[in-house]
Backbone as JSON, one array per atom type, in Angstrom:
{
  "sequence": "MNFNIGTVVSAMSGRLFCDIGDLYKILSFMTGDEIYTHQIPRAIPPCKIELNKQFPSLAIEKIPEFNTAGDMKCQIDTWLLTLQAIYGATLNVEPLSVPYEQKDPLAELYEMMNSK",
  "N": [[24.91, -35.22, 23.53], [25.73, -33.5, 20.58], [24.09, -33.54, 17.44], [23.63, -33.27, 13.92], [20.78, -31.9, 12.34], [19.8, -33.42, 10.13], [20.75, -35.91, 10.78], [19.39, -36.52, 13.17], [16.71, -36.47, 12.21], [16.88, -38.62, 10.56], [17.23, -40.75, 12.31], [14.87, -40.61, 13.59], [12.99, -41.18, 11.79], [13.73, -43.38, 10.32], [14.53, -43.18, 7.72], [17.09, -42.27, 5.45], [18.66, -39.29, 5.77], [21.16, -38.31, 6.04], [24.71, -38.73, 6.26], [25.59, -42.18, 6.25], [27.42, -42.98, 8.19], [26.98, -41.09, 10.18], [24.5, -41.85, 11.08], [25.1, -44.29, 12.23], [26.59, -43.31, 14.37], [24.83, -41.76, 15.95], [22.88, -43.7, 16.72], [24.55, -45.57, 17.99], [25.49, -43.93, 20.11], [23.11, -43.28, 21.46], [22.16, -45.83, 22.22], [24.21, -46.92, 23.61], [25.84, -48.85, 22.69], [27.91, -50.37, 20.23], [26.69, -50.03, 17.12], [26.01, -52.15, 14.41], [25.5, -52.65, 10.87], [23.4, -54.58, 10.43], [22.08, -54.38, 12.79], [20.71, -52.09, 12.84], [17.88, -51.98, 12.17], [16.84, -52.93, 14.64], [17.74, -51.1, 16.45], [16.66, -48.59, 15.72], [13.73, -48.3, 16.44], [13.56, -48.0, 19.43], [15.16, -45.77, 19.67], [13.82, -43.89, 18.09], [11.42, -43.54, 19.55], [12.49, -42.37, 21.92], [13.65, -40.04, 20.84], [11.35, -38.78, 19.84], [10.19, -38.09, 22.21], [12.12, -36.33, 23.25], [12.16, -34.29, 21.26], [9.45, -33.21, 20.6], [8.11, -31.33, 18.89], [9.51, -31.5, 16.59], [9.0, -34.15, 15.99], [6.42, -34.16, 14.97], [6.71, -33.06, 12.49], [6.1, -33.39, 9.05], [7.49, -35.59, 6.63], [8.32, -34.47, 3.51], [7.02, -35.39, 0.22], [9.3, -36.22, -2.08], [10.27, -35.26, -5.29], [11.01, -37.52, -7.55], [11.85, -37.29, -10.11], [13.21, -34.95, -10.2], [16.01, -33.22, -8.83], [16.78, -34.88, -6.22], [18.6, -34.75, -4.07], [19.04, -32.02, -3.84], [16.44, -31.19, -3.23], [16.04, -32.5, -0.7], [18.1, -31.25, 0.75], [17.22, -28.59, 0.81], [14.84, -28.89, 2.25], [15.98, -29.78, 4.73], [17.32, -27.5, 5.42], [15.17, -25.77, 5.83], [14.12, -27.03, 8.12], [16.27, -26.69, 9.77], [16.36, -23.95, 10.13], [14.19, -23.6, 11.82], [14.64, -25.31, 13.99], [17.32, -25.38, 14.56], [20.79, -26.0, 13.64], [22.06, -28.1, 14.78], [21.2, -30.58, 17.29], [20.9, -31.21, 20.77], [21.21, -34.34, 21.81], [20.04, -36.82, 23.98], [21.02, -39.94, 25.63], [19.32, -43.18, 25.45], [16.55, -43.47, 27.67], [15.73, -45.7, 28.79], [16.7, -49.13, 29.38], [18.77, -50.73, 26.91], [18.98, -53.63, 25.03], [21.9, -55.05, 24.69], [23.67, -56.78, 22.26], [25.99, -59.27, 21.14], [27.4, -58.51, 18.09], [28.15, -60.46, 16.13], [27.03, -62.81, 17.02], [24.36, -62.0, 17.01], [23.98, -61.69, 14.23], [24.4, -64.25, 13.29], [22.24, -65.55, 14.56], [20.16, -64.17, 13.34], [20.51, -65.02, 10.67], [19.97, -67.72, 10.91], [17.36, -67.9, 11.69], [15.5, -68.02, 9.73]],
  "CA": [[25.83, -35.04, 22.41], [25.07, -32.73, 19.54], [23.98, -34.2, 16.17], [22.97, -32.37, 12.98], [19.3, -32.03, 12.13], [19.54, -34.52, 9.18], [21.02, -37.18, 11.49], [18.28, -36.65, 14.11], [15.53, -36.79, 11.44], [17.09, -39.98, 10.06], [16.97, -41.69, 13.47], [13.45, -40.48, 14.0], [12.13, -41.63, 10.66], [14.17, -44.59, 9.67], [14.91, -42.85, 6.37], [18.39, -41.72, 5.43], [18.82, -37.89, 5.37], [22.45, -37.97, 6.48], [25.75, -39.73, 5.93], [25.32, -43.36, 7.0], [28.29, -43.0, 9.39], [26.36, -40.31, 11.24], [23.4, -42.62, 11.63], [25.68, -45.26, 13.16], [27.05, -42.55, 15.55], [23.72, -41.42, 16.89], [22.27, -44.9, 17.27], [25.53, -46.1, 18.98], [25.51, -43.08, 21.29], [21.88, -43.47, 22.21], [22.0, -47.18, 22.8], [25.36, -47.25, 24.45], [26.32, -50.07, 22.05], [28.38, -50.13, 18.8], [25.67, -50.57, 16.22], [26.44, -52.56, 13.05], [24.45, -52.51, 9.84], [22.27, -55.53, 10.65], [21.43, -54.02, 14.04], [19.99, -50.8, 12.71], [16.48, -52.1, 12.37], [16.49, -53.19, 16.06], [18.08, -49.9, 17.21], [15.82, -47.45, 15.34], [12.47, -48.15, 17.22], [13.67, -47.31, 20.8], [15.74, -44.4, 19.5], [12.71, -43.04, 17.6], [10.57, -43.18, 20.7], [13.18, -41.39, 22.76], [13.78, -38.73, 20.14], [10.07, -38.12, 19.77], [9.99, -37.46, 23.54], [13.06, -35.21, 23.37], [11.9, -33.25, 20.32], [8.07, -33.44, 20.24], [7.65, -30.52, 17.81], [10.14, -32.08, 15.36], [8.38, -35.44, 15.72], [5.16, -33.99, 14.18], [6.97, -32.55, 11.16], [5.89, -34.32, 7.97], [8.53, -35.65, 5.6], [7.65, -34.22, 2.17], [7.17, -36.26, -0.91], [10.37, -35.66, -2.9], [10.04, -35.49, -6.69], [12.15, -38.41, -7.98], [12.18, -36.82, -11.44], [14.08, -33.81, -10.03], [17.28, -33.35, -8.09], [16.34, -35.23, -4.9], [19.53, -34.23, -3.02], [18.74, -30.56, -3.65], [15.17, -31.16, -2.5], [16.25, -32.82, 0.71], [18.95, -30.27, 1.39], [16.34, -27.47, 1.01], [13.97, -29.31, 3.32], [16.74, -29.8, 5.94], [17.6, -26.03, 5.71], [13.97, -25.28, 6.49], [14.04, -27.53, 9.52], [17.44, -26.03, 10.56], [15.95, -22.55, 10.49], [13.21, -23.72, 12.88], [15.14, -26.12, 15.18], [18.75, -25.2, 14.74], [21.63, -26.89, 12.8], [22.36, -29.29, 15.65], [20.34, -30.74, 18.45], [21.6, -31.93, 21.83], [20.5, -35.56, 22.01], [20.37, -37.6, 25.19], [20.92, -41.33, 25.41], [18.0, -43.76, 25.78], [16.21, -43.41, 29.08], [15.37, -47.13, 29.14], [17.8, -50.05, 28.97], [18.82, -51.3, 25.51], [19.55, -55.0, 25.03], [23.14, -55.12, 23.89], [23.95, -58.21, 21.8], [27.18, -59.46, 20.35], [26.96, -58.34, 16.63], [28.31, -61.68, 15.31], [26.0, -63.77, 17.55], [23.06, -61.59, 16.51], [23.92, -61.94, 12.79], [24.21, -65.76, 13.22], [20.86, -65.75, 15.03], [19.3, -63.64, 12.25], [20.6, -65.84, 9.53], [19.46, -69.08, 11.19], [16.0, -67.87, 12.09], [14.63, -68.12, 8.57]],
  "C": [[25.11, -34.32, 21.3], [25.19, -33.54, 18.21], [23.26, -33.22, 15.21], [21.56, -32.78, 12.77], [19.02, -33.27, 11.21], [19.76, -35.87, 9.9], [19.87, -37.52, 12.47], [16.98, -37.16, 13.38], [15.64, -38.21, 10.92], [16.77, -41.02, 11.11], [15.55, -41.72, 13.82], [12.55, -41.15, 13.02], [12.47, -42.97, 10.15], [14.55, -44.43, 8.21], [16.18, -42.08, 6.44], [18.43, -40.27, 4.89], [20.24, -37.38, 5.8], [23.46, -38.98, 5.99], [25.52, -40.98, 6.82], [26.19, -43.47, 8.28], [27.71, -42.2, 10.52], [25.24, -41.05, 11.85], [23.92, -43.64, 12.6], [26.06, -44.56, 14.45], [25.92, -42.23, 16.49], [23.1, -42.68, 17.44], [23.28, -45.53, 18.31], [25.57, -45.28, 20.22], [24.26, -43.25, 22.17], [21.67, -44.79, 22.9], [23.12, -47.61, 23.73], [26.08, -48.52, 23.87], [26.92, -49.64, 20.72], [27.51, -50.88, 17.82], [26.33, -50.89, 14.88], [25.19, -52.53, 12.16], [23.22, -53.33, 10.06], [21.52, -55.24, 11.9], [20.65, -52.75, 13.92], [18.52, -50.96, 12.8], [16.01, -52.35, 13.77], [16.75, -51.85, 16.86], [17.19, -48.7, 16.95], [14.59, -47.35, 16.25], [12.65, -47.45, 18.62], [14.25, -45.94, 20.69], [14.71, -43.39, 18.99], [11.8, -42.61, 18.67], [11.21, -42.15, 21.57], [13.32, -40.01, 22.11], [12.43, -38.02, 20.0], [9.73, -37.49, 21.18], [10.92, -36.24, 23.73], [12.72, -34.04, 22.45], [10.47, -33.41, 19.81], [7.6, -32.6, 19.02], [8.26, -30.97, 16.51], [9.43, -33.36, 14.96], [7.1, -35.32, 14.85], [5.41, -33.4, 12.78], [6.72, -33.7, 10.1], [7.07, -34.35, 7.03], [7.85, -35.49, 4.3], [7.85, -35.34, 1.21], [8.17, -35.59, -1.85], [10.11, -36.16, -4.32], [11.23, -36.32, -7.17], [12.55, -38.01, -9.39], [13.18, -35.6, -11.33], [15.32, -34.23, -9.25], [16.94, -33.63, -6.6], [17.27, -34.69, -3.82], [19.25, -32.76, -2.74], [17.47, -30.36, -2.97], [15.27, -31.44, -1.06], [17.1, -31.78, 1.41], [18.08, -29.01, 1.71], [15.42, -27.72, 2.14], [14.73, -29.28, 4.68], [17.07, -28.4, 6.39], [16.36, -25.4, 6.39], [13.81, -25.76, 7.89], [15.13, -26.86, 10.36], [17.06, -24.61, 10.96], [14.96, -22.54, 11.63], [13.91, -24.3, 14.18], [16.58, -25.94, 15.48], [19.53, -26.25, 13.92], [21.9, -28.17, 13.52], [21.43, -29.31, 16.81], [21.12, -31.56, 19.48], [20.74, -33.17, 22.16], [20.98, -36.3, 23.27], [20.27, -39.09, 24.85], [19.51, -41.86, 25.77], [17.81, -43.64, 27.29], [15.81, -44.74, 29.62], [16.54, -48.06, 28.69], [17.66, -50.57, 27.59], [19.55, -52.62, 25.62], [20.74, -55.0, 24.08], [23.34, -56.62, 23.51], [25.29, -58.19, 21.0], [26.82, -59.43, 18.86], [27.14, -59.63, 15.82], [27.25, -62.7, 15.74], [24.64, -63.36, 17.02], [22.92, -61.87, 15.01], [23.68, -63.43, 12.58], [22.79, -66.09, 13.53], [19.89, -65.34, 13.93], [19.31, -64.62, 11.05], [20.03, -67.23, 9.71], [17.98, -69.07, 11.68], [15.01, -67.99, 10.97], [14.51, -69.53, 8.08]]
}
């Protein structure tokens, strides 16, 4: 499935460079599960590993330090346009090549809340 470069970089880095809804979509597609907010931290690591395998040259790209005093959105958009010029606007992402443990989102939330 095709995802825009900002969505792929977000899933690879764990930092948000896209609409949050797009992050849910890529994580859900890759894991084969419907990912909820509290499940994002569990879904990111295996997706990051898989995306690094699928896009090794993108994996070594460094995320710049954005100047918080300036217009960060403009800085991020400019950086994403640079990546887009190199890798394309969208990338064809494959699902995880290893099984992903699907969990009932409410049961997992209950488990998370009671583990502390």
